[in-house]
C-alpha positions as CSV (number, residue, x, y, z in Angstrom):
1,M,12.2,-11.9,13.4
2,E,13.9,-15.6,13.3
3,G,11.4,-16.4,10.4
4,V,7.6,-16.2,9.3
5,E,7.3,-19.6,10.9
6,K,7.3,-18.1,14.4
7,L,4.4,-15.9,14.1
8,G,2.5,-17.1,11.2
9,G,1.7,-20.6,11.9
10,E,3.9,-23.6,11.6
11,N,3.4,-24.0,7.6
12,M,3.1,-20.4,6.5
13,G,6.8,-19.7,6.3
14,E,7.5,-22.8,4.3
15,R,4.7,-22.0,1.8
16,V,5.2,-18.1,1.5
17,S,8.4,-16.2,1.1
18,P,8.9,-12.4,1.7
19,A,10.1,-11.9,-1.7
20,R,7.3,-13.5,-3.3
21,V,4.8,-11.4,-1.1
22,A,6.4,-8.2,-1.7
23,L,6.5,-9.1,-5.5
24,A,2.7,-9.5,-5.5
25,S,2.0,-6.4,-3.3
26,S,4.1,-4.4,-6.1
27,I,2.4,-5.9,-9.0
28,G,-1.1,-5.1,-7.4
29,A,-0.1,-1.7,-6.5
30,T,1.1,-0.8,-9.8
31,I,-2.2,-1.8,-11.3
32,E,-4.1,0.4,-8.9
33,W,-1.7,3.1,-9.2
34,Y,-1.8,2.9,-12.9
35,D,-5.6,3.3,-12.8
36,F,-5.5,6.3,-10.4
37,F,-2.9,8.0,-12.5
38,I,-4.2,7.9,-15.8
39,Y,-7.1,9.8,-14.4
40,G,-4.4,12.5,-13.8
41,T,-2.9,12.6,-17.0
42,A,-6.3,12.8,-18.5
43,A,-7.2,15.6,-16.5
44,G,-4.4,17.8,-18.0
45,L,-4.8,16.7,-21.4
46,V,-8.3,15.5,-22.4
47,F,-11.2,16.2,-19.7
48,P,-11.1,19.9,-20.3
49,A,-11.9,19.5,-23.9
50,L,-14.6,16.9,-23.5
51,F,-16.3,17.0,-20.2
52,F,-15.9,20.9,-19.5
53,T,-16.4,22.4,-22.9
54,N,-18.8,25.0,-21.7
55,L,-16.1,26.6,-19.6
56,D,-13.1,29.3,-20.5
57,P,-10.1,26.8,-21.4
58,V,-8.1,28.0,-18.3
59,V,-11.0,27.4,-16.0
60,G,-11.8,24.0,-17.6
61,G,-8.6,23.1,-16.9
62,I,-8.5,24.0,-13.2
63,V,-11.9,22.5,-12.6
64,A,-10.5,19.4,-14.5
65,F,-7.7,19.2,-11.9
66,A,-10.1,19.9,-9.3
67,T,-12.0,16.6,-10.2
68,F,-8.5,15.1,-10.1
69,A,-8.3,16.2,-6.3
70,V,-11.7,14.8,-5.8
71,G,-10.0,11.4,-5.9
72,Y,-7.8,12.5,-2.9
73,L,-10.9,13.7,-0.8
74,A,-12.3,10.4,-1.5
75,R,-9.2,8.4,-0.3
76,P,-9.7,9.0,3.5
77,I,-12.9,7.5,3.4
78,G,-11.5,4.3,1.9
79,S,-8.6,4.5,4.3
80,V,-11.0,4.6,7.3
81,I,-13.5,1.8,6.0
82,F,-10.9,-0.6,4.8
83,G,-8.7,0.0,7.6
84,H,-11.4,-0.6,9.9
85,Y,-12.1,-4.1,8.3
86,G,-8.2,-4.5,7.4
87,D,-7.6,-4.3,11.3
88,K,-10.4,-6.8,12.1
89,I,-10.7,-9.3,9.2
90,G,-7.3,-8.9,7.7
91,R,-5.4,-7.5,5.1
92,K,-5.5,-9.8,2.1
93,T,-9.5,-9.7,2.0
94,M,-9.5,-6.0,1.9
95,L,-6.7,-6.1,-0.9
96,I,-8.7,-8.0,-3.2
97,L,-12.0,-6.0,-2.7
98,T,-10.1,-2.5,-3.3
99,L,-8.6,-3.9,-6.8
100,F,-11.7,-4.8,-7.9
101,I,-13.6,-1.5,-7.0
102,M,-10.6,0.4,-8.9
103,G,-10.9,-1.8,-11.9
104,A,-14.6,-1.3,-12.2
105,A,-14.4,2.3,-11.8
106,T,-11.5,2.9,-14.1
107,F,-13.2,0.9,-16.9
108,A,-16.5,2.9,-16.6
109,I,-14.5,6.0,-17.1
110,G,-13.6,4.7,-20.5
111,L,-17.2,4.3,-21.6
112,L,-18.6,7.6,-20.4
113,P,-20.1,10.0,-22.7
114,T,-18.7,13.6,-23.1
115,Y,-20.3,16.9,-22.4
116,G,-21.3,17.2,-26.0
117,Q,-23.6,13.8,-25.7
118,I,-25.3,14.5,-22.3
119,G,-24.1,17.9,-20.9
120,S,-23.3,18.4,-17.4
121,W,-24.4,14.9,-16.6
122,A,-21.1,13.9,-18.2
123,A,-19.1,15.9,-15.4
124,V,-21.2,14.1,-12.5
125,L,-20.4,10.5,-13.8
126,L,-16.9,11.3,-14.2
127,V,-16.8,12.8,-10.7
128,A,-18.7,9.8,-9.3
129,M,-16.1,7.2,-10.9
130,R,-13.3,9.2,-9.5
131,V,-14.7,9.0,-6.1
132,L,-14.7,5.2,-6.3
133,Q,-11.2,5.3,-7.4
134,G,-10.3,7.3,-4.5
135,I,-12.1,5.0,-2.0
136,A,-10.5,2.0,-3.6
137,V,-6.7,3.2,-3.5
138,G,-7.2,4.8,0.0
139,G,-8.0,1.4,1.1
140,E,-5.3,-0.5,-0.9
141,Y,-2.3,1.3,0.1
142,G,-2.2,0.0,3.9
143,G,-3.1,-3.5,2.9
144,A,-0.5,-3.5,0.4
145,V,2.3,-2.2,2.4
146,L,1.7,-4.4,5.5
147,M,1.4,-7.5,3.6
148,A,5.2,-6.6,2.6
149,V,6.5,-5.3,5.9
150,E,4.7,-7.8,8.2
151,Y,6.3,-10.5,6.3
152,A,9.6,-9.2,6.0
153,P,12.8,-10.3,8.1
154,E,13.8,-8.3,10.8
155,G,16.5,-5.6,9.6
156,R,15.0,-5.7,6.0
157,R,11.5,-4.1,6.5
158,G,12.5,-1.0,4.6
159,F,13.7,-3.0,1.4
160,Y,10.6,-5.4,1.5
161,G,8.3,-2.5,2.5
162,S,9.5,-0.3,-0.5
163,W,8.2,-2.9,-3.0
164,P,4.7,-1.9,-2.7
165,Q,6.1,1.6,-3.1
166,V,7.5,0.6,-6.5
167,G,3.7,0.5,-7.6
168,V,3.8,4.5,-7.8
169,P,6.5,4.9,-10.3
170,A,5.6,1.8,-11.9
171,G,1.9,2.8,-12.3
172,L,3.1,6.3,-13.4
173,L,5.4,4.5,-16.0
174,L,2.7,2.6,-17.5
175,A,0.1,5.5,-17.6
176,S,2.3,8.1,-18.9
177,G,3.8,5.5,-21.4
178,M,0.2,4.5,-22.4
179,F,-0.9,8.2,-23.0
180,G,2.3,8.6,-24.9
181,L,1.8,5.9,-27.3
182,L,-1.7,7.0,-27.8
183,S,-0.4,10.7,-28.4
184,L,1.1,9.4,-31.7
185,L,-2.6,9.0,-32.9
186,P,-4.1,12.0,-34.9
187,E,-5.5,14.6,-32.5
188,E,-9.1,13.8,-33.8
189,A,-8.7,10.3,-33.1
190,F,-7.1,10.8,-29.7
191,L,-9.8,13.1,-28.5
192,T,-12.5,10.7,-30.0
193,W,-11.7,7.5,-29.1
194,G,-7.7,7.0,-28.2
195,W,-7.8,8.5,-24.7
196,R,-10.6,5.7,-24.0
197,V,-8.0,2.9,-24.6
198,A,-5.8,3.8,-21.7
199,F,-8.9,3.3,-19.1
200,L,-10.6,0.1,-21.1
201,A,-7.2,-1.5,-21.0
202,S,-7.0,-1.5,-17.2
203,I,-9.5,-4.5,-16.9
204,A,-6.8,-6.8,-18.2
205,L,-4.4,-5.5,-15.8
206,V,-7.1,-6.0,-12.8
207,V,-7.7,-9.6,-13.8
208,V,-4.2,-10.2,-13.6
209,G,-3.7,-8.5,-10.2
210,L,-6.6,-10.5,-8.5
211,Y,-5.0,-13.6,-9.5
212,I,-1.8,-12.6,-8.0
213,R,-3.6,-11.5,-4.7
214,L,-5.7,-14.6,-4.4
215,Q,-2.2,-16.6,-4.3
216,I,-1.0,-14.9,-1.1
217,L,-1.6,-15.7,2.7
218,E,-2.6,-13.4,5.6
219,T,0.3,-11.8,7.3
220,P,1.9,-13.4,10.3
221,A,1.8,-10.5,12.5
222,F,-2.0,-10.1,11.8
223,T,-2.5,-13.6,12.4
224,R,-1.1,-13.8,15.6
225,V,-3.6,-10.5,16.8
226,R,-6.3,-12.8,15.6
227,E,-5.3,-15.9,17.2
228,T,-4.8,-14.0,20.6
229,Q,-8.4,-12.1,19.9
230,E,-6.6,-8.7,20.4
231,E,-8.6,-7.1,17.5
232,A,-9.4,-3.4,18.2
233,R,-13.1,-2.9,18.4
234,I,-13.0,0.5,16.5
235,P,-9.4,0.6,15.1
236,F,-9.9,4.4,14.1
237,V,-11.1,5.6,17.3
238,E,-8.6,3.5,19.3
239,L,-6.0,5.3,16.7
240,L,-7.0,8.9,17.5
241,R,-7.0,7.7,21.4
242,T,-3.7,6.1,21.7
243,Q,-1.5,7.8,18.9
244,P,-2.5,10.9,17.7
245,R,0.8,12.3,17.8
246,E,2.3,9.8,15.6
247,L,-0.9,10.4,13.2
248,V,-0.1,14.2,13.0
249,L,3.7,13.9,12.4
250,G,3.2,11.1,9.9
251,M,0.9,13.4,8.1
252,G,3.4,16.5,8.2
253,V,6.2,14.2,7.1
254,R,4.2,13.1,4.1
255,W,3.3,16.6,2.8
256,V,6.3,17.1,0.9
257,E,6.3,13.7,-0.6
258,G,2.7,14.2,-2.2
259,L,3.7,17.5,-3.4
260,A,6.8,16.3,-5.1
261,F,5.2,13.5,-6.8
262,N,2.4,15.4,-8.2
263,A,4.4,18.6,-9.0
264,Y,6.4,16.9,-11.6
265,G,4.5,13.7,-12.4
266,V,1.1,15.6,-13.0
267,F,1.1,19.2,-12.9
268,L,4.4,19.7,-15.1
269,I,2.6,17.9,-18.0
270,S,-0.2,20.5,-18.0
271,Y,2.3,23.2,-17.5
272,A,4.6,22.2,-20.3
273,V,1.7,21.8,-22.9
274,N,-0.4,24.9,-21.8
275,Q,2.3,27.5,-20.6
276,L,5.2,26.3,-22.8
277,E,3.3,25.2,-25.5
278,L,5.5,22.1,-25.9
279,P,4.0,18.8,-27.6
280,Q,2.1,16.8,-24.9
281,L,4.2,13.7,-25.9
282,T,7.6,15.9,-24.8
283,A,6.4,16.1,-21.3
284,L,5.1,12.6,-21.3
285,I,8.6,11.4,-22.3
286,G,10.1,13.3,-19.4
287,V,7.6,11.8,-16.8
288,T,8.2,8.3,-18.3
289,I,11.7,8.4,-17.9
290,A,11.7,9.7,-14.4
291,A,9.1,6.8,-13.5
292,A,11.5,4.3,-14.9
293,F,14.4,5.5,-12.6
294,G,11.9,5.3,-9.6
295,V,11.2,1.9,-10.3
296,V,14.7,0.9,-9.9
297,L,15.8,3.3,-7.2
298,V,13.1,2.7,-4.7
299,P,14.0,-0.5,-3.6
300,V,17.7,1.0,-3.6
301,Y,16.8,3.8,-1.2
302,G,14.5,1.3,0.9
303,G,17.4,-0.9,1.5
304,L,19.7,2.0,2.5
305,S,16.9,3.0,4.9
306,D,17.5,-0.5,6.8
307,R,21.2,0.5,7.1
308,F,21.1,4.3,7.9
309,G,17.5,4.7,9.4
310,R,14.3,5.9,7.7
311,K,14.8,9.6,8.9
312,A,18.4,10.0,7.4
313,V,17.2,8.9,3.8
314,Y,14.0,10.7,3.9
315,G,15.7,13.8,5.2
316,A,18.4,13.7,2.8
317,G,15.7,13.3,-0.1
318,A,13.6,16.0,1.2
319,V,16.5,18.7,1.7
320,A,17.8,17.7,-2.1
321,F,14.2,18.4,-3.4
322,G,13.9,21.7,-1.6
323,L,17.2,22.8,-2.9
324,F,16.4,21.9,-6.6
325,A,13.0,23.3,-6.7
326,F,14.1,26.5,-8.3
327,P,16.8,25.3,-10.5
328,S,14.4,22.7,-11.8
329,F,11.8,25.3,-13.2
330,L,14.7,27.4,-14.5
331,L,15.7,24.3,-16.7
332,I,12.1,23.7,-17.7
333,N,11.2,27.3,-18.5
334,T,14.0,27.1,-21.0
335,G,11.4,25.3,-23.3
336,Q,14.2,22.9,-24.4
337,R,13.2,19.2,-24.3
338,L,16.5,17.8,-23.1
339,W,16.7,20.3,-20.0
340,M,13.3,19.6,-19.4
341,W,13.7,15.9,-19.3
342,L,16.9,16.4,-17.0
343,A,14.9,18.5,-14.5
344,T,11.9,16.0,-14.6
345,V,14.4,12.9,-14.0
346,V,16.6,14.3,-11.3
347,A,13.6,15.7,-9.4
348,L,10.9,12.7,-9.7
349,G,13.2,10.2,-11.0
350,I,16.3,10.4,-8.5
351,I,15.3,12.7,-5.6
352,Y,11.7,11.8,-4.9
353,P,12.3,7.9,-4.5
354,A,14.7,8.6,-1.6
355,I,11.6,10.6,0.0
356,Y,9.2,7.9,-0.6
357,A,10.9,4.6,-0.3
358,P,11.3,4.9,3.4
359,L,7.8,5.8,4.2
360,A,6.1,2.2,4.1
361,A,8.4,0.9,6.7
362,F,8.6,4.1,8.5
363,W,4.5,4.3,9.1
364,S,4.2,0.6,9.8
365,E,7.0,0.7,12.6
366,L,4.9,3.7,14.1
367,F,1.6,2.3,14.8
368,H,0.5,-0.7,16.9
369,T,-0.3,-3.9,15.1
370,R,-4.1,-4.0,16.0
371,I,-4.5,-0.6,14.2
372,R,-1.8,-0.5,11.8
373,Y,-3.8,-1.0,8.8
374,T,-5.8,2.0,10.0
375,G,-2.9,4.1,11.0
376,V,-0.9,3.8,7.8
377,G,-3.8,4.4,5.7
378,A,-5.0,7.3,7.7
379,V,-1.4,9.0,7.3
380,Y,-1.1,8.6,3.8
381,Q,-4.7,9.4,2.7
382,F,-5.9,12.0,5.1
383,S,-2.6,14.1,4.1
384,G,-3.1,13.1,0.6
385,V,-6.0,15.8,0.4
386,F,-3.7,18.6,0.9
387,A,-0.2,17.0,0.1
388,S,-1.2,15.5,-3.3
389,G,-4.7,16.1,-4.4
390,L,-4.7,19.8,-4.1
391,T,-1.2,20.4,-5.6
392,P,-2.1,20.4,-9.3
393,V,-5.0,22.7,-8.5
394,I,-2.6,24.8,-6.3
395,G,0.0,25.0,-9.0
396,A,-2.6,25.8,-11.7
397,A,-4.0,28.7,-9.7
398,L,-0.7,30.2,-8.8
399,V,0.8,30.1,-12.3
400,A,-2.6,31.8,-13.7
401,Y,-2.4,34.5,-10.8
402,S,1.2,35.1,-11.6
403,G,0.6,35.4,-15.3
404,G,2.0,32.2,-16.5
405,S,5.2,32.3,-14.3
406,P,5.7,29.2,-12.0
407,W,7.8,31.0,-9.2
408,L,5.0,31.5,-6.7
409,F,4.3,27.7,-7.0
410,V,8.0,27.0,-6.6
411,G,8.3,29.1,-3.6
412,Y,5.4,27.1,-2.4
413,M,7.3,23.8,-2.5
414,V,10.1,25.4,-0.8
415,V,7.8,26.2,2.3
416,V,6.1,22.7,2.2
417,T,9.8,21.2,2.2
418,L,10.6,23.0,5.5
419,I,7.2,22.0,7.0
420,S,7.9,18.3,6.6
421,L,11.3,18.6,7.5
422,A,10.2,20.3,10.9
423,A,7.7,17.1,11.3
424,L,10.7,14.8,10.6
425,S,12.9,16.3,13.4
426,L,10.0,15.8,15.8
427,A,9.3,12.1,14.5
428,P,10.9,9.0,16.3
429,E,13.6,7.0,14.3
430,T,11.8,3.6,13.9
431,Y,14.2,1.3,12.0
432,R,15.3,-0.8,14.9
433,R,11.9,-1.3,16.3
434,D,10.2,-4.7,17.2
435,I,6.9,-4.7,15.1
436,Y,5.5,-7.9,15.9
437,P,2.7,-8.1,18.7
438,V,3.2,-9.5,22.0
439,A,0.7,-10.8,24.7
440,E,-0.4,-7.2,25.3
441,E,-0.1,-4.4,22.3
442,R,1.9,-1.9,23.4
443,P,4.2,0.6,21.8
444,A,7.1,-1.2,19.9
445,R,10.3,-1.6,21.9
446,P,13.9,-0.8,20.5
447,V,15.9,-4.1,19.6
448,A,19.2,-4.6,18.8
449,K,20.0,-4.2,15.1
450,S,20.6,-7.8,13.6
């Protein structure tokens, strides 16, 4: 790409820089993921005692994580709905709408009555808001990624595309940091009103995010599709008809990424508190430090994928994750906070970013422009059901089945790693592809690396 002007209209390149768009996408994604992740933290620390009081504590914990998984079940719905209109109307409008929905649902959770106040209706309302969260983040991811990738210069898509990916560790950093601060409150105050602050505070972040997203323009690649009237009639149907292999392989590659993040970013907090009987602040500090590493390293690994390829960087991360699974839980099971923090930082803060960073560019390069929003969203959100949403449930169930031991769950982590590496071996390398539309949409062609 010789500049944004070539594809986005004469003035677009002068008004919008790739760096500005990537930063805007990153900030917006951070806000959405903060909203999504505070639910996961609360599901492990708060919801069993407030919304599932009528259940045995172990069962209540599993059910609370099941409501966490509901958000992942809803995300494919959001990816189809917003992917459809994102490929027909544009990326920007969908990003604004999804952020608004996410903010409203998160704020509402902070106001919900508990089981002690309205009985089972409390859980029903909680699940309903979680569904809205899932729909919103399901539609947001593809748009945020494409705003960055489709503005990026040729040869830099991995780097710029990784900036919306920063939203995940940054959102986790904010979520775990917020709950870490609130955990300093007396337990009664924390359970009565303290946890609500994390949800209610999101409204201020959403206002900031909406303002930022209103300042950016539509992407040059989609603008060309709209100018030439090449929009897909029903993008999801066209995706299934023309690129089913890419969809399946992309979902397989995604599995270990979702598992890695939720194993150490969500499940581990509950495991440390309920099985190792560590203070919740101890677990939250480890996750917070790891997330801070991720914020820094995601763009680094994204840039490396521009030089060495998406598959090389991702593959190295996946192999390292599989090899570190058993040692990490040996360290965690010592119950010593320094060893636990080390395990968390290495797994979630150093290894995980190598897996996650290249995926935005990789998936964007897999799919044709006219169905790219739908394709990226479908890969990420449909696989998210089993790769991400069910991970804390599976972890809690396997630990309960084995009498408190984590080793069955660790074995599951290794198996998933092998599956994702097998999918990666069958997938094409994409980092030298031309992703910009031509007169007739067709699979991207290899071009010489600039």
